[in-house]
NUBA-482583 format. One line per field, with one value per residue (C-alpha): residue in three letters; x, y, z. Coordinates in nm, 3 decimals, always signed. Each point is the difference from the previous one (the first is absolute). Layout:
<nodes>
resn = c(Ala;...)
u = c(X;...)
v = c(Y;...)
w = c(Z;...)
</nodes>
This chain:
<nodes>
resn = c(Unk;Unk;Unk;Unk;Unk;Unk;Unk;Unk;Unk;Unk;Unk;Unk;Unk;Unk;Unk;Unk;Unk;Unk;Unk;Unk;Unk;Unk;Unk;Unk;Unk;Unk;Unk;Unk;Unk;Unk;Unk;Unk;Unk;Unk;Unk;Unk;Unk;Unk;Unk;Unk;Unk;Unk;Unk;Unk;Unk;Unk;Unk;Unk;Unk;Unk;Unk;Unk;Unk;Unk;Unk;Unk;Unk;Unk;Unk;Unk;Unk;Unk;Unk;Unk;Unk;Unk;Unk;Unk;Unk;Unk;Unk;Unk;Unk;Unk;Unk;Unk;Unk;Unk;Unk;Unk;Unk;Unk;Unk;Unk;Unk;Unk;Unk;Unk;Unk;Unk;Unk;Unk;Unk;Unk;Unk;Unk;Unk;Unk;Unk;Unk;Unk;Unk;Unk;Unk;Unk;Unk;Unk;Unk;Unk;Unk;Unk;Unk;Unk;Unk;Unk;Unk;Unk;Unk;Unk;Unk;Unk;Unk;Unk;Unk;Unk;Unk;Unk;Unk;Unk;Unk;Unk;Unk;Unk;Unk;Unk;Unk;Unk;Unk;Unk;Unk;Unk;Unk;Unk;Unk;Unk;Unk;Unk;Unk;Unk;Unk;Unk;Unk;Unk;Unk;Unk;Unk;Unk;Unk;Unk;Unk;Unk;Unk;Unk;Unk;Unk;Unk;Unk;Unk;Unk;Unk;Unk;Unk;Unk;Unk;Unk;Unk;Unk;Unk;Unk;Unk;Unk;Unk;Unk;Unk;Unk;Unk;Unk;Unk;Unk;Unk;Unk;Unk;Unk;Unk;Unk;Unk;Unk;Unk;Unk;Unk;Unk;Unk;Unk;Unk;Unk;Unk;Unk;Unk;Unk;Unk;Unk;Unk;Unk;Unk;Unk;Unk;Unk;Unk;Unk;Unk;Unk;Unk;Unk;Unk;Unk;Unk;Unk;Unk;Unk;Unk;Unk;Unk;Unk;Unk;Unk;Unk;Unk;Unk;Unk;Unk;Unk;Unk;Unk;Unk;Unk;Unk;Unk;Unk;Unk;Unk;Unk;Unk;Unk;Unk;Unk;Unk;Unk;Unk;Unk;Unk;Unk;Unk;Unk;Unk;Unk;Unk;Unk;Unk;Unk;Unk;Unk;Unk;Unk;Unk;Unk;Unk;Unk;Unk;Unk;Unk)
u = c(+9.355;+0.095;-0.145;-0.004;+0.138;-0.353;+0.042;-0.274;+0.060;-0.038;-0.360;-0.126;+0.077;-0.174;+0.151;+0.207;+0.142;-0.203;+0.228;+0.016;-0.257;+0.154;+0.105;+0.347;+0.249;+0.319;+0.298;+0.289;+0.248;-0.165;+0.142;+0.351;-0.022;-0.080;+0.242;+0.055;-0.225;-0.353;-0.249;+0.049;-0.313;-0.041;+0.254;+0.247;+0.008;-0.303;+0.183;-0.099;+0.163;-0.227;+0.209;-0.103;-0.042;-0.286;-0.191;+0.073;-0.120;-0.321;-0.071;+0.055;-0.162;-0.259;-0.135;+0.094;+0.299;+0.038;-0.045;-0.361;-0.064;-0.353;+0.100;+0.338;-0.030;+0.198;+0.207;-0.063;+0.162;+0.152;+0.147;-0.334;-0.115;-0.336;+0.123;+0.259;+0.267;+0.312;+0.067;-0.320;+0.177;+0.137;-0.287;-0.107;+0.353;+0.032;-0.338;+0.070;+0.354;-0.112;-0.290;+0.231;+0.285;+0.046;-0.049;-0.380;-0.196;-0.156;-0.263;+0.058;-0.075;+0.236;-0.260;+0.078;-0.274;-0.100;+0.084;+0.354;+0.045;-0.145;+0.239;+0.304;-0.110;-0.078;+0.350;+0.135;-0.196;-0.304;-0.357;-0.293;-0.162;+0.311;+0.027;-0.368;+0.002;+0.311;-0.128;-0.321;+0.185;+0.253;-0.274;-0.207;+0.303;+0.087;+0.337;-0.125;-0.294;-0.230;-0.096;-0.347;+0.125;-0.158;+0.027;+0.110;-0.309;-0.214;-0.092;+0.069;-0.159;+0.233;-0.100;+0.097;+0.326;+0.248;+0.199;-0.254;+0.129;+0.308;+0.232;+0.266;+0.230;-0.054;+0.264;-0.119;+0.065;+0.342;+0.098;-0.103;+0.220;+0.302;+0.028;-0.235;+0.059;+0.350;-0.043;+0.023;-0.329;-0.199;+0.144;-0.041;-0.366;-0.122;+0.193;-0.286;-0.255;+0.182;-0.025;+0.354;+0.069;+0.328;+0.002;+0.314;-0.092;-0.365;+0.104;+0.206;-0.287;-0.252;+0.224;+0.046;-0.335;-0.144;+0.321;+0.073;+0.360;+0.227;+0.234;-0.296;-0.131;+0.345;+0.006;-0.346;+0.076;+0.336;-0.152;-0.279;+0.238;+0.234;-0.295;-0.133;+0.347;+0.037;-0.345;+0.086;+0.306;-0.196;-0.264;+0.257;-0.198;+0.104;-0.088;+0.241;-0.233;+0.014;+0.267;-0.100;+0.356;+0.101;-0.288;+0.119;+0.356;-0.119;-0.179;+0.273;+0.101;-0.331;+0.078;+0.352;-0.142;-0.223;+0.285;+0.220;-0.277;-0.046;+0.374;+0.087;-0.320;-0.201;+0.256;+0.278;-0.236;-0.160;+0.341;+0.069;-0.330;+0.069;+0.332;-0.179;-0.241;-0.311;-0.236;-0.364)
v = c(+6.675;+0.088;-0.226;-0.005;-0.287;-0.134;-0.097;+0.225;+0.263;+0.368;+0.050;+0.316;+0.259;-0.176;-0.344;-0.138;-0.342;-0.216;+0.002;-0.307;+0.084;-0.191;+0.135;+0.144;-0.235;+0.134;-0.138;-0.116;+0.176;+0.341;+0.059;-0.081;+0.249;+0.304;+0.280;+0.135;+0.299;-0.006;+0.139;-0.076;-0.082;-0.053;+0.073;-0.176;-0.378;+0.014;+0.190;-0.119;+0.143;-0.038;-0.003;+0.243;-0.288;-0.133;+0.327;-0.013;-0.359;+0.065;+0.321;-0.174;-0.339;+0.063;-0.341;-0.176;-0.201;+0.187;+0.362;+0.085;+0.362;-0.014;-0.109;+0.165;+0.248;+0.289;-0.163;+0.095;-0.167;+0.313;-0.205;-0.130;+0.108;+0.054;-0.024;-0.194;+0.266;-0.092;+0.368;+0.005;-0.203;+0.335;+0.243;-0.030;+0.067;+0.297;+0.142;-0.015;+0.132;+0.291;+0.096;+0.000;+0.182;+0.379;+0.004;-0.009;+0.321;-0.047;+0.184;+0.110;-0.350;-0.178;-0.129;-0.015;+0.049;-0.279;+0.195;+0.065;-0.370;-0.094;+0.230;-0.154;-0.359;+0.072;+0.144;-0.334;-0.184;-0.130;+0.031;+0.177;-0.336;-0.137;+0.311;-0.003;-0.373;+0.033;+0.306;-0.182;-0.307;+0.196;+0.211;-0.306;-0.162;+0.325;+0.054;+0.341;+0.209;+0.285;+0.283;-0.154;-0.362;-0.102;-0.374;-0.070;+0.125;+0.156;-0.255;+0.115;-0.161;-0.168;+0.235;+0.313;+0.149;+0.007;+0.275;+0.251;-0.048;+0.116;-0.265;-0.025;-0.295;-0.174;-0.148;-0.344;+0.089;+0.147;-0.308;-0.222;+0.172;+0.075;-0.322;-0.279;+0.035;-0.141;-0.231;-0.378;-0.050;+0.226;-0.129;-0.358;+0.065;+0.197;-0.190;-0.252;+0.282;+0.184;-0.073;-0.070;+0.065;-0.195;-0.379;-0.057;+0.174;-0.098;-0.366;+0.038;+0.169;-0.258;-0.291;+0.129;+0.173;-0.258;-0.077;+0.125;-0.121;+0.298;-0.093;-0.013;+0.332;+0.151;-0.126;+0.146;+0.338;+0.036;-0.087;+0.251;+0.271;-0.043;-0.002;+0.329;+0.153;-0.087;+0.140;+0.324;+0.047;-0.093;+0.257;+0.280;+0.220;+0.365;+0.052;+0.157;-0.060;-0.381;-0.257;-0.363;-0.146;+0.217;-0.143;-0.351;+0.080;+0.152;-0.326;-0.235;-0.090;-0.183;-0.221;-0.065;-0.103;-0.256;-0.118;-0.054;-0.195;-0.225;-0.051;-0.054;-0.142;+0.103;-0.101;+0.228;+0.292;-0.046;+0.035;+0.322;+0.147;-0.086;+0.175;+0.310;-0.010;-0.096;-0.203;-0.082)
w = c(-4.385;+0.354;+0.266;+0.376;+0.204;+0.019;-0.365;-0.144;-0.270;+0.075;-0.110;+0.167;+0.261;+0.287;-0.047;+0.287;+0.068;+0.232;+0.303;+0.220;+0.266;+0.286;+0.340;-0.011;+0.164;+0.152;-0.184;+0.224;-0.225;+0.041;+0.348;-0.116;-0.285;+0.206;+0.074;+0.349;-0.068;+0.132;+0.247;+0.370;+0.196;+0.374;+0.268;+0.229;-0.032;-0.227;-0.274;-0.342;-0.310;-0.301;-0.320;-0.271;-0.244;+0.214;-0.043;-0.372;-0.033;+0.189;-0.192;-0.334;+0.058;+0.269;+0.100;-0.322;-0.115;-0.329;-0.099;-0.079;-0.110;+0.139;+0.350;+0.053;+0.288;-0.149;-0.272;-0.361;-0.297;-0.151;-0.287;-0.127;-0.347;-0.166;-0.358;-0.197;+0.054;+0.204;+0.071;+0.203;+0.271;+0.119;-0.045;+0.366;+0.125;-0.234;+0.096;+0.373;-0.042;-0.219;+0.227;+0.303;-0.177;-0.005;-0.379;-0.016;+0.059;+0.345;+0.198;+0.360;+0.129;-0.239;-0.248;-0.373;-0.260;-0.234;-0.319;+0.129;+0.074;-0.337;-0.187;+0.170;-0.057;-0.366;-0.031;+0.124;-0.268;+0.189;-0.127;+0.166;+0.067;+0.174;+0.217;+0.100;+0.079;+0.218;+0.187;+0.089;+0.123;+0.206;+0.160;+0.091;+0.163;+0.186;-0.167;-0.113;+0.123;-0.096;+0.239;+0.046;+0.016;-0.330;-0.075;+0.358;+0.186;-0.271;-0.269;-0.355;-0.307;-0.245;-0.282;+0.197;-0.125;+0.294;-0.170;+0.124;+0.356;+0.186;+0.145;+0.270;+0.075;+0.334;+0.229;-0.112;-0.363;+0.067;+0.203;-0.290;-0.257;+0.221;+0.201;-0.099;-0.374;+0.034;+0.298;-0.007;+0.188;-0.232;-0.327;+0.118;+0.087;-0.302;-0.268;-0.030;-0.039;-0.279;-0.375;-0.125;-0.367;-0.040;-0.019;+0.207;+0.325;-0.041;-0.008;+0.318;+0.185;-0.121;+0.100;+0.355;+0.058;+0.241;+0.190;+0.352;-0.013;+0.053;-0.285;-0.240;+0.131;-0.060;-0.360;-0.058;+0.157;-0.177;-0.338;+0.052;+0.127;-0.298;-0.240;+0.139;-0.007;-0.368;-0.080;+0.177;-0.221;-0.313;+0.096;-0.013;+0.238;+0.008;+0.366;+0.248;+0.296;-0.001;-0.082;+0.043;-0.024;+0.296;+0.205;-0.092;+0.107;+0.329;+0.091;-0.122;+0.356;+0.043;-0.297;+0.127;+0.337;-0.170;-0.222;+0.308;+0.167;-0.304;-0.031;+0.368;+0.145;+0.307;+0.264;-0.124;-0.046;+0.340;+0.160;-0.188;+0.110;+0.364;-0.029;-0.132;+0.291;-0.194;+0.209;+0.052)
</nodes>
């Protein structure tokens, strides 16, 4: 059976690994891995350019050393599953992509009705239960929303069918599926929170789950990325509005940056970043 990096089998929909609840410590390698893109704060001699990866890390981890779905500020493990079905790794991506695409029948405010969403997901081979579970989770984490903010501000009982509502993708949801889904930081973080159905990649993630060493994190993220890529192709999804391999290719520079750091060490990479003008 599929297990998370915490070593426990996938037992029910609410199970999560027990993340290490220790204050998040800044890793010395993190600064050297950043690109020269970021947000500039302050002015004059007090200029401080905050790399985008720092926002990503804080949003994903909050105050903890490892990803915890209950404490992450805005991050949602979109690859998590509630049943022993590897295709379910992608239901969240497909839901958000479909809702935000021009294919669904929308009202004047861009909301798509539950029955329309249900019909499309059933066409892709998912069950009603998988669709309902994923809609609830995405709405609670603010990756999608209803006109009246159900799940986010208005509590909804677990036995209420979410397909009765209308949904719209949020900017948080779109960012997840277009950028985070293929990024090194995201895949590194959520790999330990995702049931993995293949022994090979699961072994790699388990072996490196507790390590902060950048070479171990690279092994873990690459194994998880390649596993997801293979499951996407095995799923044979007939969806023109989302292509996971393209997202992976678009974020490949992040992996190459980490690979260069592991291969050349911090000194060589620090010099390259100075030449590009990246500074703190």
